[in-house]
C-alpha positions in Angstrom: 73.9 70.7 115.6 77.2 72.5 116.3 79.6 71.0 118.8 79.8 73.9 121.2 76.1 74.0 122.2 76.2 70.3 122.8 79.3 70.6 124.8 77.8 73.4 126.9 74.8 71.1 127.7 77.1 68.2 128.5 79.1 70.4 130.8 76.0 71.5 132.7 74.8 67.9 133.0 78.3 66.9 134.3 78.2 69.7 136.9 74.7 68.6 138.0 75.9 65.0 138.4 73.8 63.7 135.5 76.6 61.6 134.1 74.5 59.5 131.8 73.2 62.5 130.0 76.6 64.1 129.8 78.0 60.9 128.3 75.3 60.7 125.6 75.9 64.3 124.6 79.6 63.9 124.6 79.4 60.8 122.5 77.4 62.7 119.9 80.1 65.3 119.7 82.9 62.8 119.4 81.0 60.9 116.7 81.4 63.9 114.4 84.4 65.6 116.0 86.7 62.7 117.1 89.5 65.1 118.0 87.4 67.5 120.1 89.8 67.8 123.0 87.4 69.4 125.4 84.8 66.7 124.8 87.3 63.9 125.1 88.5 65.4 128.3 85.0 65.8 129.8 84.2 62.2 128.7 87.3 61.1 130.7 86.1 63.1 133.8 82.7 61.4 133.6 84.4 58.0 133.9 86.6 59.2 136.7 83.5 60.3 138.6 81.9 56.9 137.9 84.9 55.2 139.4 86.1 53.7 136.1 89.7 55.0 135.7 90.6 52.5 133.0 87.8 53.8 130.8 88.8 57.4 131.7 92.3 56.7 130.7 91.4 56.0 127.1 89.5 59.3 126.7 92.0 61.4 128.6 94.9 60.0 126.6 93.1 60.9 123.4 92.4 64.4 124.8 96.1 65.1 125.4 97.0 63.7 122.0 94.4 65.9 120.3 95.5 69.1 122.0 97.8 69.0 125.0 96.9 71.3 127.8 97.9 71.5 131.5 94.4 70.8 132.6 94.0 67.6 130.5 97.5 66.5 131.6 96.4 66.9 135.2 93.3 64.7 134.7 95.4 62.2 132.8 97.9 62.0 135.6 95.0 61.4 138.1 93.7 58.6 136.0 97.1 57.0 135.6 97.6 57.1 139.3 94.2 55.4 139.9 95.3 52.5 137.6 98.7 52.4 139.4 100.8 53.5 136.4 102.7 55.9 138.6 105.6 56.4 136.3 103.2 57.6 133.5 101.3 59.7 136.0 104.5 61.5 137.0 105.4 62.2 133.4 101.9 63.6 132.6 102.0 65.9 135.6 105.5 67.1 134.7 104.4 67.7 131.1 101.5 69.8 132.4 103.8 71.8 134.6 106.2 72.5 131.7 103.4 73.6 129.5 101.9 75.8 132.2 105.3 77.5 132.7 105.9 78.1 129.0 102.4 78.9 127.7 100.0 79.5 130.5 101.8 81.5 133.2 98.5 82.6 134.9 97.1 79.1 135.2 97.0 77.8 138.8 99.3 74.8 139.0 98.5 73.6 142.5 96.4 70.7 141.2 99.3 69.5 139.0 101.7 69.6 141.9 99.2 67.8 144.1 98.7 65.0 141.6 102.4 64.8 141.0 102.8 64.4 144.8 100.1 61.7 144.8 101.8 59.7 142.0 105.2 60.0 143.9 103.6 59.0 147.2 101.8 55.9 145.9 104.8 55.1 143.7 107.0 54.8 146.9 109.0 58.0 146.4 108.2 59.8 149.6 110.9 62.5 149.5 109.7 63.5 146.0 106.1 63.4 147.2 106.8 65.7 150.1 108.5 68.2 147.8 105.5 68.1 145.4 102.9 68.6 148.1 104.9 71.5 149.5 104.8 73.1 146.1 101.1 72.5 145.9 100.5 74.1 149.3 102.8 77.0 148.5 100.3 77.9 145.7 97.2 77.0 147.6 97.7 76.8 151.4 94.0 76.0 151.9 94.1 72.6 150.3 93.1 70.3 153.1 93.8 67.2 151.1 97.3 68.4 150.4 98.0 68.9 154.1 96.5 65.5 154.9 98.7 63.7 152.3 101.8 65.7 153.2 101.2 64.7 156.8 101.0 61.0 155.8 104.3 61.3 153.8 106.1 63.1 156.6 104.9 60.5 159.2 106.2 57.7 157.0 109.5 59.5 156.6 109.8 59.5 160.4 108.8 63.2 161.2 105.8 62.4 163.3 105.4 65.8 164.8 105.3 67.5 161.4 102.8 64.9 160.3 100.6 65.7 163.2 100.8 69.4 162.5 99.6 68.9 158.9 96.7 66.6 159.9 95.6 69.2 162.4 95.9 71.9 159.8 93.8 69.8 157.4 91.1 69.4 160.0 91.1 73.1 160.8 90.6 73.8 157.1 88.0 71.1 156.6 86.5 69.8 159.8 84.5 67.1 158.0 87.7 65.5 156.5 87.3 62.2 158.3 90.4 60.8 156.6 92.5 63.5 158.3 90.8 62.7 161.6 91.7 59.0 161.2 95.3 59.8 160.2 95.6 62.2 163.2 94.4 59.4 165.5 97.0 57.0 164.2 99.8 59.6 164.5 98.9 60.6 168.0 98.9 57.0 169.0 102.3 56.5 167.5 103.4 59.5 169.6 102.0 57.9 172.7 99.4 60.6 173.2 96.6 58.1 173.8 94.2 60.4 175.6 94.1 62.8 172.6 94.2 60.0 170.0 91.4 57.6 170.8 88.5 59.9 169.7 90.2 60.5 166.4 90.9 56.8 166.1 87.2 56.2 166.1 87.2 57.5 162.5 89.6 54.6 161.4 86.7 53.2 159.4 87.1 56.0 156.7 90.7 54.9 156.0 91.6 52.5 153.3 94.9 51.0 152.4 96.6 52.0 149.2 94.0 54.2 147.6 91.2 51.6 147.6 93.3 48.5 146.7 92.3 46.8 150.0 89.5 48.8 151.5 88.8 48.4 155.2 85.3 47.0 155.8 83.0 49.7 157.1 81.8 49.7 160.6 78.8 47.4 161.2 75.8 49.2 162.6 73.4 47.3 164.8 70.0 48.3 166.2 71.3 48.4 169.7 72.8 51.2 171.8 76.5 51.5 171.3 78.5 51.3 174.5 80.2 54.5 175.5 82.3 54.9 178.6 80.4 55.3 181.8 78.4 53.3 184.3 75.9 50.7 183.0 73.3 48.6 184.7 74.5 45.3 186.2 72.6 43.2 183.6 74.2 44.8 180.6 75.2 42.3 178.0 77.8 43.5 175.5 78.3 42.2 171.9 81.7 43.0 170.5 82.2 43.0 166.8 85.4 41.8 165.1 87.2 44.3 162.8 90.3 44.5 160.7 93.0 41.8 160.7 93.9 38.8 162.8 96.8 40.6 164.4 94.4 43.3 165.7 92.1 40.6 167.2 95.0 38.8 168.8 96.3 42.1 170.4 93.0 43.5 171.5 91.1 40.4 172.6 92.8 41.0 176.0 90.0 43.6 176.5 87.3 40.9 176.2 88.5 39.3 179.4 88.8 42.7 181.0 85.2 43.5 180.0 84.0 40.2 181.3 84.3 41.6 184.8 82.1 44.6 184.0 79.2 43.0 182.1 76.7 40.2 182.7 77.6 38.6 179.4 80.3 39.2 176.8 80.0 38.0 173.2 82.5 38.3 170.4 81.9 37.8 166.7 84.9 35.7 166.0 86.6 34.8 162.7 86.7 31.1 162.1 90.6 30.8 162.1 90.6 32.3 165.6 87.6 30.4 167.0 89.3 27.4 168.6 92.2 29.4 170.0 89.9 31.9 171.7 87.5 29.2 172.9 90.4 27.4 174.8 92.0 30.6 176.0 88.9 32.7 177.0 86.2 30.2 178.1 84.1 32.9 179.7 83.6 34.7 176.3 80.7 33.7 174.1 82.0 33.3 170.6 79.6 33.9 167.6 80.1 33.2 163.9 78.3 36.4 162.9 76.1 39.1 164.5 72.8 37.4 165.2 69.5 38.4 163.6 67.9 38.1 167.0 69.7 40.6 169.2 67.4 40.2 172.2 70.2 38.5 174.3 72.3 41.7 174.0 71.7 45.2 175.3 74.7 47.0 173.9 77.5 46.6 171.3 80.8 48.0 170.3 83.7 47.3 167.9 86.8 45.5 169.2 89.3 48.3 168.6 87.1 50.8 170.4 87.6 49.0 173.7 91.0 50.6 174.5 89.3 54.0 174.4 86.3 52.8 176.4 88.6 51.6 179.1 90.5 54.9 179.1 93.8 53.2 178.1 97.0 55.3 178.3 100.5 54.1 177.6 101.2 53.6 181.3 97.9 51.7 181.8 97.9 49.3 178.9 96.7 45.9 180.3 99.3 43.3 179.7 98.2 40.1 181.5 100.8 38.0 179.7 100.1 35.2 178.8 96.4 35.6 177.9 96.3 33.1 175.0 97.2 29.5 175.5 97.9 26.4 173.4 95.8 23.3 173.8 98.0 20.8 175.6 97.3 17.8 173.4 98.0 19.7 170.2 101.2 21.1 171.8 102.3 17.5 172.7 101.7 16.4 169.1 104.1 19.1 167.7 106.6 18.4 170.5 106.8 14.8 169.4 107.2 15.8 165.8 110.1 18.1 166.6 111.9 15.5 168.6 114.7 16.0 171.1 117.4 18.6 170.5 119.8 20.6 172.6 119.6 23.6 170.2 117.3 26.4 170.8 114.1 26.2 168.7 113.3 29.5 166.9 110.2 30.2 164.9 110.4 32.5 161.9 107.8 34.5 160.0 108.8 37.0 157.5 105.8 38.2 155.6 102.3 39.4 156.1 99.1 39.2 154.0 97.5 41.6 151.5 100.3 41.1 149.0 100.7 44.1 146.7 99.6 46.6 149.3 101.9 49.4 150.3 101.9 48.4 153.9 102.7 44.8 153.2 105.5 45.9 150.8 107.1 47.7 153.7 106.6 45.2 156.5 107.3 42.0 154.6 110.8 40.7 154.0 111.9 39.1 150.7 112.8 35.4 151.4 116.2 35.7 149.8 117.1 38.4 152.4 116.8 35.8 155.2 120.2 34.1 154.4 122.0 35.8 157.3 119.6 34.2 159.7 119.0 30.8 158.1 122.8 30.3 157.6 123.2 30.5 161.4 123.5 26.8 162.5 123.4 27.2 166.3 119.6 26.8 166.4 116.8 24.8 165.0 114.7 27.0 162.7 111.0 26.4 162.5 108.8 28.1 159.8 105.7 29.9 161.1 105.0 31.4 157.7 101.8 30.9 155.7 102.9 32.2 152.3 99.9 33.4 150.3 101.9 33.8 147.1 104.9 32.0 145.6 107.0 35.2 146.0 106.8 34.8 149.8 107.9 31.2 149.8 111.5 30.3 150.8 113.6 29.4 147.8 114.6 25.7 147.5 118.2 26.5 148.6 116.9 27.1 152.1 114.9 23.8 152.3 117.5 22.1 154.5 117.9 25.0 156.8 114.4 25.2 158.3 111.6 22.8 159.3 108.4 23.8 157.5 105.1 22.0 158.4 102.9 25.0 157.9 100.9 23.2 155.2 99.6 21.1 158.0 98.5 24.0 160.1 94.8 24.6 159.9 94.1 27.6 162.2 95.7 29.7 164.9 95.1 27.0 167.5 97.5 24.8 165.5 100.0 27.6 165.2 99.8 28.3 168.9 100.5 24.6 169.6 103.6 24.7 167.5 104.8 28.0 169.0 104.3 26.5 172.5 107.4 24.3 171.8 109.6 27.2 170.7 112.2 29.2 172.7 112.0 32.3 170.6 109.9 33.7 167.7 111.4 36.1 165.2 108.7 37.7 163.1 107.8 40.6 160.9 104.9 42.8 162.0 102.2 40.1 161.5 99.7 38.1 163.4 102.3 35.5 164.3 104.2 38.1 166.3 101.0 39.0 168.2 100.1 35.4 168.9 103.5 34.4 170.2 103.8 37.5 172.4 100.3 37.0 173.8 101.3 33.4 174.7 104.2 34.8 176.7 106.9 33.6 174.3 110.0 35.7 173.8 109.5 37.6 170.5 111.8 39.6 168.4 109.8 41.9 166.1 111.3 42.9 162.8 109.8 46.3 162.6 109.7 48.6 159.5 111.0 52.2 159.6 108.3 54.5 161.1 106.1 51.5 161.6 102.7 50.8 163.0 101.3 53.1 165.7 101.2 50.3 168.3 105.0 50.1 168.5 105.4 53.8 169.3 108.7 55.4 168.2 112.3 55.3 169.3 112.2 52.4 171.6 113.1 48.7 171.4 110.4 47.5 173.8 106.6 47.8 173.9 104.2 48.1 176.8 101.7 45.9 174.9 104.0 42.9 175.2 106.7 43.0 178.0 108.2 39.9 176.4 108.7 41.5 173.0 111.9 43.2 171.7 111.8 45.5 168.6 114.4 45.5 165.9 113.5 48.5 163.9 114.9 49.6 160.6 117.2 52.6 161.0 116.8 53.5 157.3 113.6 53.1 155.3 113.5 49.7 153.5 116.9 48.5 154.9 116.2 45.0 156.2 119.9 43.9 155.7 121.0 46.0 158.6 118.1 44.8 160.8 118.9 41.1 160.1 122.6 41.7 160.7 121.7 43.0 164.2 119.5 40.0 164.9 122.2 37.6 163.7 124.7 39.3 166.0 122.3 39.1 168.9 121.8 35.4 168.3 125.5 34.9 168.3 125.9 36.9 171.5 123.2 34.8 173.3 
């Protein structure tokens, strides 16, 4: 059978979502026509649709080698981005754009510009990404995904209002674009527009970090009524589900105590590392290891980070009953004995978060070598609060004599709290340690990335979430040296 009729059948199967049939037909073509560029390209698209970008990469590379074309270059660029080879993805998109300009002047190039922007964005080149997305939108203004991605880039570059405008444009073009809804919610929160933000923030579940590298676990659905704002019967019993990271739980658990005055019973599905800390700090909250199979003891449920919306939180009404987390006295005395007597201020230090390799962690975490300006300051006793999940986040041996590090002995957040209880100041990157220390009422200096997390708002060095916290924010993207110099100068001044 000739190749073209087989290819036509394969294309129809692909368009109908019958990927197994399409693959079999394409394989028959390639067996006799191994350089059939259209078949090789379509075979790669099948694997992209199946979520197998590494397999797609093989076919799309062969397609471009057999007969380069802007369309196959565009698909190859998308696959290379999905496997995180951003430099190659940029080259493929640029090759497609050159070919289109020279040989296919009537071919729409918006998809190439879009994928070039995506490769630049995930490859940590935000200025180039913004320029590429703008080119894509200049050629196809109705691309909701382009507006959403450009909004994200502009927000990360510090232009929050422009980012909000693009998220709103994306939603106007595509009301069902839940990622744009989530992004708009985060941006409005960063702008302090809480009343507008919370409904959009309810779509946070659709978001994932770093194009699927560390997906956010989807919202748990229970066969109970979900609590929505409004009056409820006096015997209402609310089960609150944990979500996202430890820092989020440490920040928003304040609402559990607030809710205890409104409901007959409050339960919280609590991660094990937080269990002892929360039990000793919030004895009125029932802590569960998991959502129970038997839900008869509960009448309603909600997720932890929905509580600020349900309580109508605005910037000026953020509940900040500091301290609301407490160390267990006996554990605190143990660490006090270990630390011994000193006249020097004791300062805890945490410089890195979790999810190593993610874009967010790459921006919020500080390379250990960069800490020299702090650890060389001898007027204090430095105490490590860092749990390093990878060797790259561990302090180099040269710093061993500059800081006390007992974190290998720390089992959970209750242990960390007991150690923090003996400190005068905590200096930390945007991690759970900063939330824990601030919730305990300790003075905290937060090392905050440029255009950082929504909860720290913008253009201020304080936060209504923690009155005892001071923000030291990057003035230029990625520049920790200047931040640490300011912190060092402030230490010397104090």
